[in-house]
C-alpha positions as CSV (number, residue, x, y, z in Angstrom):
1,M,-30.2,21.3,-225.3
2,N,-33.5,23.2,-225.3
3,K,-31.9,26.4,-226.5
4,E,-30.2,24.5,-229.3
5,I,-33.5,23.1,-230.4
6,V,-35.1,26.6,-230.3
7,N,-32.3,28.1,-232.4
8,F,-32.7,25.3,-234.9
9,I,-36.4,26.0,-235.1
10,K,-35.9,29.7,-235.5
11,K,-33.4,29.3,-238.4
12,R,-35.7,26.9,-240.3
13,E,-39.1,28.1,-239.0
14,D,-40.7,28.4,-242.4
15,D,-39.6,24.9,-243.5
16,I,-40.6,23.3,-240.2
17,L,-44.0,25.1,-240.3
18,E,-44.7,23.9,-243.8
19,L,-43.7,20.3,-243.0
20,W,-45.8,20.3,-239.8
21,M,-48.9,21.7,-241.6
22,D,-48.6,19.2,-244.4
23,E,-48.2,16.3,-242.0
24,M,-51.2,17.5,-239.8
25,K,-53.4,17.7,-242.9
26,N,-52.5,14.1,-243.7
27,I,-53.0,12.5,-240.3
28,S,-55.8,14.6,-238.8
29,D,-59.6,14.4,-239.2
30,E,-60.5,16.5,-242.2
31,R,-63.2,18.3,-240.1
32,A,-60.5,19.8,-237.9
33,I,-58.9,21.4,-240.9
34,N,-61.9,22.2,-243.0
35,I,-63.7,24.2,-240.4
36,I,-61.2,27.1,-240.8
37,S,-59.7,28.9,-243.8
38,D,-56.2,28.2,-245.0
39,Q,-55.0,31.5,-243.7
40,V,-56.5,30.9,-240.2
41,F,-54.8,27.4,-240.2
42,Y,-51.5,29.0,-241.1
43,N,-51.7,31.7,-238.5
44,T,-52.8,29.3,-235.8
45,S,-50.0,26.8,-236.7
46,K,-47.5,29.6,-236.6
47,E,-48.8,30.7,-233.2
48,F,-48.5,27.1,-232.1
49,L,-44.8,27.0,-233.1
50,E,-44.1,30.4,-231.5
51,L,-45.8,29.2,-228.3
52,L,-43.3,26.3,-228.1
53,I,-40.4,28.7,-228.6
54,S,-41.7,31.0,-225.9
55,S,-41.7,28.2,-223.3
56,I,-37.9,28.6,-223.3
57,L,-37.4,32.3,-224.0
58,D,-40.2,33.9,-222.0
59,S,-40.9,34.2,-218.3
60,N,-43.3,31.8,-216.8
61,E,-46.0,34.4,-216.4
62,K,-45.8,35.6,-220.0
63,Y,-45.7,32.0,-221.3
64,Y,-48.8,31.0,-219.3
65,D,-50.6,34.0,-220.6
66,K,-49.7,32.9,-224.2
67,I,-50.7,29.3,-223.7
68,G,-54.0,30.5,-222.1
69,N,-54.8,32.8,-225.1
70,F,-53.8,30.0,-227.5
71,A,-56.1,27.5,-225.8
72,E,-59.0,29.9,-226.0
73,N,-58.3,30.5,-229.7
74,V,-58.3,26.7,-230.6
75,V,-61.4,26.1,-228.5
76,R,-63.1,29.0,-230.3
77,I,-62.2,27.7,-233.8
78,G,-63.2,24.2,-232.9
79,W,-59.9,22.2,-232.8
80,P,-60.2,19.1,-230.7
81,L,-57.7,18.3,-228.0
82,T,-56.5,15.3,-230.0
83,F,-55.4,17.7,-232.7
84,L,-53.0,19.5,-230.3
85,T,-51.6,16.3,-228.8
86,K,-51.0,14.9,-232.3
87,G,-49.4,18.2,-233.2
88,L,-46.9,18.0,-230.5
89,R,-45.9,14.4,-231.3
90,T,-45.7,15.3,-235.0
91,L,-43.5,18.3,-234.3
92,S,-41.2,16.2,-232.1
93,N,-40.8,13.7,-234.9
94,I,-40.1,16.4,-237.5
95,L,-37.5,18.1,-235.3
96,Y,-35.8,14.9,-234.5
97,E,-35.5,13.7,-238.1
98,K,-34.3,17.1,-239.4
99,M,-31.8,17.7,-236.6
100,V,-30.4,14.2,-237.0
101,S,-30.0,14.4,-240.8
102,E,-28.9,18.0,-241.0
103,S,-26.5,17.9,-238.1
104,N,-25.1,14.5,-238.9
105,L,-25.6,13.3,-235.4
106,N,-24.2,9.9,-234.3
107,H,-26.3,7.3,-232.5
108,E,-25.4,8.6,-229.0
109,Q,-26.1,12.2,-230.0
110,A,-29.4,11.2,-231.6
111,N,-30.4,9.5,-228.3
112,E,-29.5,12.6,-226.3
113,L,-31.6,14.7,-228.7
114,L,-34.6,12.4,-228.3
115,I,-34.3,12.6,-224.5
116,G,-34.0,16.4,-224.8
117,L,-37.0,16.7,-227.0
118,D,-39.0,14.6,-224.6
119,K,-38.0,16.6,-221.5
120,W,-38.8,19.8,-223.3
121,L,-42.2,18.9,-224.8
122,T,-43.7,16.7,-222.0
123,P,-44.3,19.6,-219.6
124,I,-45.7,21.6,-222.5
125,Y,-47.9,18.6,-223.4
126,D,-49.2,18.4,-219.8
127,E,-49.8,22.1,-219.5
128,M,-51.6,22.4,-222.8
129,I,-54.0,19.5,-221.9
130,E,-54.8,21.1,-218.6
131,T,-55.2,24.6,-220.0
132,Y,-57.3,23.4,-223.0
133,S,-59.5,21.3,-220.7
134,T,-60.0,24.2,-218.3
135,T,-60.8,26.6,-221.1
136,W,-63.2,24.2,-222.8
137,E,-65.1,23.6,-219.5
138,R,-65.3,27.4,-218.8
139,T,-66.5,28.0,-222.4
140,F,-69.0,25.2,-222.2
141,S,-70.4,26.4,-218.9
142,L,-70.9,29.9,-220.2
143,Q,-72.6,28.6,-223.4
144,K,-74.8,26.4,-221.2
145,I,-75.8,29.4,-219.1
146,A,-76.6,31.4,-222.2
147,L,-78.6,28.6,-223.7
148,Q,-80.5,28.1,-220.5
149,E,-81.4,31.8,-220.3
150,L,-82.6,31.7,-223.9
151,S,-84.5,28.4,-223.4
152,A,-87.2,29.9,-221.1
153,P,-87.7,33.6,-221.9
154,L,-90.8,35.5,-220.7
155,I,-91.7,37.9,-223.4
156,P,-94.1,40.9,-222.9
157,V,-96.4,41.0,-226.0
158,F,-99.1,43.4,-224.8
159,E,-99.5,45.5,-221.7
160,K,-100.0,43.2,-218.8
161,I,-99.7,40.1,-221.0
162,S,-96.6,38.0,-221.4
163,I,-95.8,34.8,-223.2
164,M,-93.2,32.1,-222.4
165,P,-92.6,29.9,-225.5
166,L,-91.1,26.5,-224.6
167,V,-89.2,24.5,-227.2
168,G,-87.6,21.1,-226.7
169,T,-87.5,18.7,-223.8
170,I,-88.0,19.9,-220.2
171,D,-85.8,18.4,-217.5
172,T,-85.6,19.2,-213.8
173,E,-82.9,21.9,-214.3
174,R,-84.8,23.6,-217.0
175,A,-88.0,23.4,-215.0
176,R,-86.3,25.3,-212.2
177,L,-85.2,27.9,-214.7
178,I,-88.8,28.2,-216.1
179,M,-90.1,28.8,-212.6
180,E,-87.5,31.4,-211.8
181,N,-88.0,33.3,-215.1
182,L,-91.8,33.2,-214.8
183,L,-91.9,34.6,-211.3
184,T,-89.2,37.2,-212.0
185,G,-90.8,38.2,-215.3
186,V,-94.3,38.5,-213.9
187,V,-93.1,41.1,-211.4
188,K,-90.7,42.8,-213.8
189,H,-93.3,43.2,-216.6
190,R,-96.2,43.7,-214.2
191,A,-98.1,41.0,-216.0
192,D,-101.7,40.1,-215.2
193,V,-101.8,37.2,-217.6
194,V,-99.0,34.7,-218.5
195,L,-99.3,32.3,-221.4
196,I,-97.0,29.2,-221.3
197,D,-96.8,28.0,-224.9
198,I,-95.9,24.3,-225.1
199,T,-96.4,24.0,-228.9
200,G,-92.7,23.2,-229.3
201,V,-92.5,20.6,-226.5
202,P,-92.3,17.3,-228.2
203,V,-93.3,15.1,-225.2
204,V,-95.4,15.8,-222.2
205,D,-95.1,13.1,-219.6
206,T,-96.1,13.0,-215.9
207,M,-92.9,14.8,-214.9
208,V,-93.2,17.6,-217.5
209,A,-96.9,18.1,-216.7
210,H,-96.1,18.3,-213.0
211,H,-93.4,20.9,-213.6
212,I,-95.8,23.0,-215.8
213,I,-98.6,22.8,-213.2
214,Q,-96.2,23.9,-210.5
215,A,-95.1,26.8,-212.6
216,A,-98.8,27.8,-213.2
217,D,-99.5,27.5,-209.5
218,A,-96.6,29.7,-208.6
219,V,-97.8,32.4,-211.1
220,R,-101.2,32.4,-209.5
221,L,-99.6,32.9,-206.0
222,V,-98.0,36.2,-207.2
223,G,-101.4,37.4,-208.4
224,A,-101.4,36.7,-212.1
225,K,-103.5,34.3,-214.2
226,C,-101.6,31.5,-216.0
227,M,-102.7,29.8,-219.2
228,I,-101.2,26.8,-221.0
229,V,-101.5,27.1,-224.7
230,G,-100.5,24.9,-227.7
231,I,-102.0,21.7,-226.4
232,R,-102.0,19.4,-229.4
233,P,-104.5,16.5,-229.6
234,E,-101.8,13.9,-228.9
235,I,-100.7,15.8,-225.8
236,A,-104.3,16.2,-224.6
237,Q,-104.8,12.5,-225.0
238,T,-101.6,11.8,-223.0
239,I,-102.7,14.1,-220.2
240,V,-106.0,12.4,-220.0
241,N,-104.4,8.9,-220.0
242,L,-102.0,10.0,-217.3
243,G,-104.9,11.2,-215.1
244,I,-103.3,14.7,-214.8
245,D,-105.8,17.2,-213.3
246,L,-105.8,20.5,-215.2
247,D,-109.2,21.7,-213.9
248,Q,-107.6,24.7,-212.2
249,I,-105.6,25.8,-215.2
250,I,-106.9,27.6,-218.3
251,T,-105.9,25.8,-221.5
252,T,-106.2,26.4,-225.2
253,S,-105.2,24.5,-228.3
254,T,-103.4,27.5,-230.0
255,L,-101.5,30.6,-229.1
256,R,-104.0,32.8,-230.9
257,K,-106.9,31.5,-228.9
258,G,-104.9,32.0,-225.8
259,I,-104.1,35.6,-226.6
260,E,-107.8,36.3,-227.3
261,K,-108.7,35.0,-223.9
262,A,-105.8,36.9,-222.3
263,L,-107.1,40.1,-223.9
264,G,-110.5,39.4,-222.5
265,F,-109.1,39.0,-219.0
266,T,-107.6,42.5,-219.4
267,N,-110.9,44.0,-220.8
268,R,-109.6,44.1,-224.4
269,K,-110.3,42.1,-227.5
270,M,-109.1,41.5,-231.1
271,V,-110.9,43.4,-233.8
272,T,-110.7,43.1,-237.6
273,V,-109.7,46.4,-239.2
274,E,-111.6,47.2,-242.3
275,G,-109.6,46.6,-245.4
276,S,-107.0,44.4,-243.7
277,A,-106.2,40.9,-245.1
């Protein structure tokens, strides 16, 4: 039965593909279609149909490679899993209706076809869900790692002076990353002064302040000075209200003032060049 279905698809591939694409455009969320060009939609849809055919004709190893590559492709272009599951159900309905009408199947034969389609597509359905989920989780994990690495960079700006600009909220996981990057960066860049810029941190509560103080203490333990810059008036008021002790930490309201102090610590200073704006 499966080979009969495959032969039917191969003979009418263009018609089936066109019907499937039209139907998916009608029943799917527009965002799933609009995020890609018409050509990419056609190519991916064609790959989808060929993948189903290969489940019968190819060896298991070759088929699993194809389904893995397809899953990576649809995750990359942003198709949700529901799009694929709808796609399989839609294709099953199209094949059933065309085969029944074009082959003049009687009631018993139509039932056998329905059972055959179900037996063929159900394992593919299950495999596609599992592969897509695994691919999405792996992609998400890699993206999360990349974002974490970018979320707490230590940047050398002058000899022996580095800055860590922080943007967004700080949770326990990110605080751990900040600590690691600070300590590694101080040694790597041979920094004598490190500036932690919290201008882009929207909220500084007790937990956030505790994490930042811990990071500053750790920097001092490896022989460098640590400054916290970008303390806005509302953050200063919050720190005072929370009773957080920053007596042992150098603070400034702006990054510029922090750099001026850091240069002073390394026996340098900013000068205005004659004729400069």
